[in-house]
VOGU-3710 file (C-alpha; in Angstrom, 3 decimals, decimal comma):
1> msskaalpet> 26,165/69,847/120,674  28,078/67,701/123,154  31,761/68,485/123,617  32,523/64,817/124,296  34,165/62,867/121,479  32,132/59,936/120,199  33,410/56,533/121,310  34,471/54,149/118,546  32,079/51,335/117,772  34,682/48,800/118,848
11> trafihddfl> 37,313/49,260/121,521  40,788/47,915/120,773  41,976/45,174/123,095  44,382/46,263/125,819  47,088/43,901/124,518  47,295/44,599/120,787  49,950/44,299/118,080  51,458/47,698/118,879  51,250/47,480/122,680  53,888/49,835/124,221
21> lttqsardly> 55,063/50,932/120,742  54,318/54,658/120,476  56,090/55,604/117,227  56,284/54,185/113,724  60,004/53,590/114,128  59,346/51,602/117,309  56,722/49,519/115,544  59,040/48,826/112,611  61,905/47,798/114,880  59,758/45,464/116,921
31> hqfaasqpil> 57,790/43,767/114,162  60,672/43,484/111,679  63,626/42,701/113,953  62,628/41,748/117,496  59,396/39,754/117,470  60,743/36,762/115,549  63,913/36,279/117,581  64,122/33,077/119,633  64,506/33,186/123,409  67,657/32,363/125,326
41> dyhchlsard> 66,601/32,570/128,974  70,015/32,196/130,586  68,888/32,912/134,144  65,666/31,503/135,545  64,412/29,394/138,428  62,277/26,924/136,504  62,063/23,434/137,938  64,244/20,916/136,097  61,901/18,245/137,393  58,895/19,927/135,758
51> iaedrrfnnl> 60,750/20,050/132,447  62,056/16,481/132,695  58,549/15,173/133,392  56,881/17,499/130,848  54,557/18,701/133,574  50,889/19,212/132,750  49,207/21,923/134,794  45,841/21,036/136,292  44,504/24,569/136,474  45,327/28,241/136,102
61> yeiwlegdhy> 46,436/28,494/139,713  49,173/25,883/139,277  50,744/27,451/136,218  50,204/31,092/137,165  50,086/31,674/140,928  51,985/28,793/142,486  55,148/30,218/144,074  54,724/33,736/142,629  55,836/36,134/145,372  55,277/39,157/143,091
71> kwramrangi> 51,554/38,421/143,171  51,570/37,561/146,884  53,022/40,984/147,721  50,274/42,716/145,748  47,570/40,572/147,318  48,773/41,309/150,850  48,889/45,021/150,015  45,280/44,691/148,866  44,190/43,275/152,213  44,115/39,618/151,149
81> aeeyctgnad> 44,713/37,165/153,996  47,787/34,909/153,911  45,513/31,891/153,547  44,987/32,945/149,915  48,685/33,622/149,244  50,854/30,888/150,722  48,169/29,265/152,867  45,799/26,336/152,546  42,913/27,873/150,616  41,922/25,797/147,603
91> pyhkymawar> 43,366/26,806/144,204  40,179/28,370/142,846  39,704/30,655/145,834  43,363/31,700/145,675  42,881/32,527/142,008  39,736/34,525/142,771  41,610/36,478/145,435  44,190/37,367/142,784  41,453/38,334/140,308  39,965/40,712/142,894
101> tvpytignpl> 43,413/42,255/143,327  44,272/42,762/139,657  42,199/45,964/139,110  44,085/47,522/142,020  47,456/46,810/140,363  46,949/49,484/137,694  50,261/51,357/137,496  52,186/48,289/138,626  53,814/46,173/135,872  51,785/43,241/137,219
111> yqwthlelkr> 48,739/44,686/135,478  50,436/44,667/132,078  52,133/41,296/132,624  48,865/39,697/133,736  47,021/40,609/130,573  49,980/39,940/128,305  50,188/36,421/129,762  46,459/35,777/129,409  46,663/36,881/125,779  49,761/34,913/124,796
121> yfgidellne> 48,944/31,649/126,548  45,160/31,508/126,210  44,163/34,107/123,611  42,104/35,926/126,253  41,535/39,655/125,652  39,197/40,349/128,557  40,433/42,353/131,510  40,716/40,176/134,608  38,567/41,101/137,599  36,277/39,223/139,956
131> htapaiweqa> 33,411/39,331/137,432  35,342/37,990/134,431  37,435/35,593/136,515  35,111/32,538/136,570  34,811/32,372/132,769  38,554/32,994/132,332  39,264/30,160/134,800  37,137/27,755/132,769  38,561/28,823/129,417  42,185/28,652/130,565
141> nalltsaels> 41,731/25,313/132,323  40,233/23,784/129,190  43,249/24,919/127,139  45,711/23,618/129,744  44,682/20,065/128,826  46,405/20,467/125,437  49,997/19,400/124,790  50,741/22,931/123,602  50,626/24,125/127,227  52,617/21,354/128,877
151> ahgilekfhv> 56,110/22,335/130,058  57,633/21,167/126,756  54,815/22,645/124,712  55,324/26,066/126,283  59,067/26,056/125,583  58,362/25,244/121,931  55,427/27,664/121,677  57,609/30,591/122,745  60,557/29,517/120,564  62,826/29,004/123,569
161> kavcttddpt> 66,196/27,767/122,350  67,558/27,230/125,852  66,948/27,920/129,511  69,519/27,888/132,284  68,083/26,838/135,613  69,632/27,900/138,922  71,029/24,983/140,884  72,785/24,480/144,197  76,022/22,436/143,962  74,396/19,754/146,124
171> edlsrhrqia> 71,678/19,058/143,531  72,103/15,589/142,051  71,468/16,882/138,486  69,660/13,676/137,556  66,794/15,682/136,043  69,221/17,544/133,826  70,734/14,281/132,655  67,209/13,069/131,898  66,406/16,244/129,920  69,659/15,963/127,957
181> klhekfrvfp> 68,444/12,639/126,525  65,100/13,998/125,286  66,373/15,431/121,980  63,768/18,189/122,066  63,996/21,438/120,115  65,147/23,251/123,270  68,113/22,798/125,597  68,212/23,050/129,394  71,453/23,706/131,254  72,215/23,941/134,977
191> afrpdkslgv> 73,784/27,127/136,382  76,038/26,848/139,437  74,703/28,782/142,489  77,047/28,088/145,456  75,779/30,780/147,862  75,362/28,346/150,756  79,046/27,477/150,647  79,795/30,959/152,031  77,574/30,623/155,095  80,023/29,734/157,908
201> hdidafnawt> 78,273/32,261/160,165  75,220/29,947/160,342  77,003/26,909/161,725  74,146/24,400/161,755  73,010/25,244/158,226  76,584/25,299/156,907  77,482/21,918/158,352  74,250/20,352/157,111  74,924/21,758/153,645  78,508/20,505/153,706
211> grlekasgte> 77,161/17,040/154,448  74,990/17,250/151,347  77,979/18,425/149,301  79,958/15,453/150,517  77,259/13,090/149,268  76,660/14,884/145,949  80,362/15,132/145,088  81,383/11,720/146,356  84,148/13,450/148,309  84,942/12,784/151,946
221> irdfdsflag> 85,194/16,299/153,381  87,787/16,091/156,121  89,283/19,571/155,849  89,235/22,760/153,807  91,175/21,245/150,909  88,660/18,430/150,505  85,829/20,974/150,798  87,290/22,883/147,850  87,868/19,619/145,990  84,197/18,675/146,422
231> lrrrhddfha> 83,091/22,041/145,025  85,507/21,741/142,101  84,132/18,288/141,326  80,572/19,622/141,281  81,663/22,515/139,058  83,065/19,868/136,690  79,757/17,978/136,812  77,815/21,095/135,810  80,255/21,707/132,954  79,845/18,138/131,694
241> lggrlsdhgl> 76,092/18,781/131,356  76,670/21,922/129,284  76,556/24,431/132,148  78,521/27,567/131,320  77,265/30,003/133,950  77,571/30,498/137,672  75,433/32,797/139,776  75,785/34,524/143,140  73,064/36,404/145,013  74,878/38,869/147,285
251> yrcyanfcsk> 73,813/41,914/149,268  77,184/43,289/148,177  80,492/41,827/147,053  82,857/40,323/149,587  86,302/41,956/149,437  87,934/41,327/152,827  90,534/39,011/151,364  92,548/36,563/153,422  95,078/33,785/152,888  94,098/30,181/152,337
261> tvaaeifdka> 95,529/29,400/155,777  93,148/31,859/157,440  90,186/30,596/155,395  91,020/27,029/156,439  91,112/28,049/160,105  87,691/29,653/159,787  86,360/26,542/158,024  87,678/24,303/160,826  86,102/26,604/163,393  82,678/26,315/161,763
271> rsgrvvatee> 82,987/22,559/161,349  83,792/22,150/165,033  80,672/24,131/165,994  82,425/27,237/167,280  80,927/30,663/166,635  82,309/32,435/163,554  82,574/36,206/163,960  81,204/38,620/161,368  84,675/39,633/160,177  85,680/35,984/159,845
281> heqfasymml> 82,599/35,287/157,755  83,550/38,204/155,483  87,077/36,833/155,135  85,921/33,303/154,375  83,290/34,440/151,865  85,852/36,683/150,164  88,253/33,777/149,766  85,502/31,549/148,394  84,359/34,144/145,861  87,927/34,333/144,530
291> ffghldaekg> 88,006/30,534/144,361  84,793/30,485/142,335  86,116/33,229/140,063  89,138/31,078/139,283  86,949/28,053/138,553  84,792/30,043/136,135  87,776/31,603/134,384  89,479/28,225/133,916  86,463/26,875/132,036  85,478/30,018/130,145
301> wakqlhlgaf> 82,207/30,377/132,058  80,247/33,571/132,647  79,800/34,622/136,272  76,574/36,359/137,271  76,520/38,690/140,281  73,068/39,682/141,566  73,799/42,587/143,893  71,710/44,643/146,266  68,767/42,591/147,539  67,825/43,223/151,172
311> rnantralqq> 66,420/39,796/151,923  64,039/38,662/154,659  63,370/42,117/156,062  60,270/40,807/157,868  61,723/38,272/160,315  58,322/37,288/161,678  57,190/36,345/158,168  60,476/34,516/157,592  59,894/32,388/160,701  56,301/31,631/159,736
321> lgpdtgfdsi> 56,587/31,201/155,948  60,267/30,754/155,111  62,397/32,562/152,498  61,362/33,586/148,963  57,787/34,352/149,981  57,738/38,071/149,155  59,475/39,862/152,020  62,652/41,027/150,278  63,328/44,517/148,957  65,968/46,933/147,651
331> gdrrqierlg> 69,088/47,400/149,763  71,095/50,602/150,015  74,556/49,489/151,138  77,537/50,913/149,271  78,430/48,601/146,400  81,107/50,177/144,261  84,344/49,933/146,232  83,807/46,272/147,119  82,784/45,324/143,592  85,814/47,122/142,198
341> ayldrlsqdd> 88,124/45,413/144,704  86,714/41,986/143,847  87,023/42,438/140,082  90,480/43,954/140,504  91,761/41,043/142,596  90,598/38,516/140,010  92,146/40,663/137,278  95,463/40,734/139,164  95,293/36,924/139,333  94,600/36,805/135,572
351> alpktiiynl> 91,422/34,959/136,547  88,629/37,418/135,807  85,871/35,485/133,991  83,197/36,912/131,768  80,900/38,611/134,276  77,309/39,879/134,207  76,461/42,311/137,022  72,796/42,851/137,908  71,906/45,789/140,111  68,806/46,167/142,291
361> npadnyalaa> 69,183/49,757/143,514  68,696/52,222/140,638  70,789/54,788/142,518  73,799/52,572/141,726  73,096/52,133/138,006  75,660/54,559/136,634  78,345/53,637/139,145  78,027/49,909/138,390  77,739/50,441/134,645  80,872/52,589/134,690
371> mcgnfqdgsv> 82,731/50,021/136,816  82,150/47,427/134,078  84,214/49,561/131,717  87,251/49,431/133,992  87,755/45,715/133,362  87,147/45,299/129,641  90,353/43,732/128,330  89,780/43,262/124,596  89,586/39,480/124,850  85,787/39,247/124,552
381> pakiqfgsgw> 83,364/41,951/123,366  81,793/43,464/126,491  83,434/40,841/128,707  82,027/42,603/131,785  78,305/43,204/131,280  75,897/45,524/133,067  72,972/43,101/133,273  69,313/43,676/132,540  66,862/45,363/134,886  66,332/42,911/137,734
391> wfldqkqgie> 63,461/42,156/140,138  61,992/45,508/141,240  63,611/47,112/138,171  62,177/44,575/135,723  59,566/47,045/134,440  59,329/49,706/131,762  61,008/52,542/133,623  63,608/50,294/135,249  64,452/48,717/131,889  64,838/52,150/130,305
401> wqlqalantg> 67,069/53,298/133,187  69,329/50,281/132,660  69,464/50,796/128,897  70,275/54,484/129,329  73,051/53,876/131,852  74,599/51,149/129,711  74,344/53,169/126,511  75,943/56,227/128,131  78,845/54,360/129,735  79,485/51,343/127,497
411> llsrfvgmvt> 78,336/49,560/124,343  74,609/48,954/124,229  75,083/47,119/120,939  76,990/44,358/122,811  74,363/43,928/125,547  73,362/40,299/126,244  69,725/41,203/126,868  66,880/40,008/129,015  66,276/37,113/131,415  63,042/36,164/133,192
421> dsrsfmsfpr> 64,599/35,328/136,601  61,314/33,503/137,171  59,957/30,298/138,682  56,904/30,379/136,424  56,288/28,834/133,010  53,960/31,806/132,424  56,834/34,319/132,379  58,176/33,996/128,845  56,186/37,043/127,641  58,593/39,065/129,824
431> heyfrrvlcn> 60,966/38,770/126,870  58,315/40,274/124,608  57,728/43,028/127,165  61,449/43,832/127,255  61,697/43,795/123,477  58,792/46,190/123,118  60,313/48,566/125,691  63,708/48,363/123,951  62,216/49,081/120,526  60,036/51,882/121,836
441> wlgglmenge> 63,032/53,534/123,506  65,245/53,259/120,445  62,394/54,216/118,128  61,806/57,371/120,129  65,471/58,336/119,759  65,217/57,741/116,012  62,101/59,888/115,711  63,802/62,668/117,690  66,820/62,602/115,389  69,122/61,358/118,156
451> lpddhdligs> 69,769/58,167/116,205  69,907/57,805/112,406  66,741/56,854/110,563  68,398/53,642/109,434  66,175/50,725/110,327  68,658/48,101/109,172  71,421/49,579/111,344  69,332/49,936/114,492  67,307/46,802/113,717  70,382/44,588/113,518
461> mvanicfhna> 71,401/45,878/116,951  67,921/45,034/118,265  68,130/41,480/116,917  71,540/41,037/118,515  70,366/42,295/121,905  67,296/40,061/121,795  69,209/36,852/121,105  72,466/36,725/119,158  74,727/38,571/121,613  73,860/36,187/124,448
471> atylelel> 74,254/33,135/122,220  77,738/34,250/121,210  78,815/35,455/124,668  77,699/32,391/126,612  78,959/29,765/124,134  76,200/27,320/125,019  75,658/24,300/122,795  72,367/25,342/121,201
//
């Protein structure tokens, strides 16, 4: 008699109702409390133009692979030539190159995300590889002709109440004004991302950007005061369109504080084309980050700090392909003292806004999560938030690490939950992925007796983390 167990007559699809849910408690939490919650994606990089125009996607490449540096990194690692990543190969051949790569991504969250996306958007259960790829291409492309998979259709399909795009202060915001008049079931708000205003060390880029700010704000920028006035005016413009968040992508916080007089001297130096030293850049950026903190606090906004990305490590690739093409990674500079100094200075000024801190190096999780607790002031529940697992940590283990650090140092029940941080309209199942991981983690603690077997108690916390906490915290007009 053979010792091998008989295979079932039918094999369950990889993405099934209980995907990632390993206990009954996890399944109950997810299906009863998490699955039905709407989505508030308060940090993403979706195109406001695509939403305003209700973009229709011509093929699976456009909606799935266009601009996706996660996939490009995997393809390069699999020996795929750049022509099929960012190059000039036609869309179908780029898609086929991705399909050949997918079986090699087993163990990477890309494998799970890929099949979750195929299932949720197109109802496709087949595993993607070079043999199944042609039929999947045809099936998906046929479905993309329907209104359900236009930009607006996708937002409605996934019950998205609102998205917050990420916008430079020099953006004209005309697309957001256009969206605001649509009266759709979803809302779209701009989020203020003024990183380029700090860049006095790159004189040509800084002066070109300042010229664009002058035009966008309608402010003649003659000196540092008018520079600040132009930024304040743009901040007001974002607020008028419902924006209630700012965002900063920093390797680490700037905390080499200087007077306004010194900052103005550095500004004048950059505007006159003279070289700005590294220490001067740190001083100027530190002053500007305090300025932005004051602006956010005055209007009751939430400030987002994305800390720890080591960007553009491959300078040859940067020169050939530009930024945001898949050559960034995790940095390991010390974060804590500078972050603490920055938050403390704003607190001393009575100008510390609601703040969400995202960390990219897991070695810093507990230190950053604990730092959040130093600046809770009783005015807003969890005013300083340890944000969701970000970028390289936006996967099962990274999500669990973040949840564990937050739970052990703060109030998990007040957590504002998940964001996609994505440029792709195919990324909304990341919320489902997060919710399943959250419920599985909590369900495991319930089954082990580490949490009470009270599904209403734990379930209400799940529902709040999935949607309600963020809706309350951000005060967006939903």
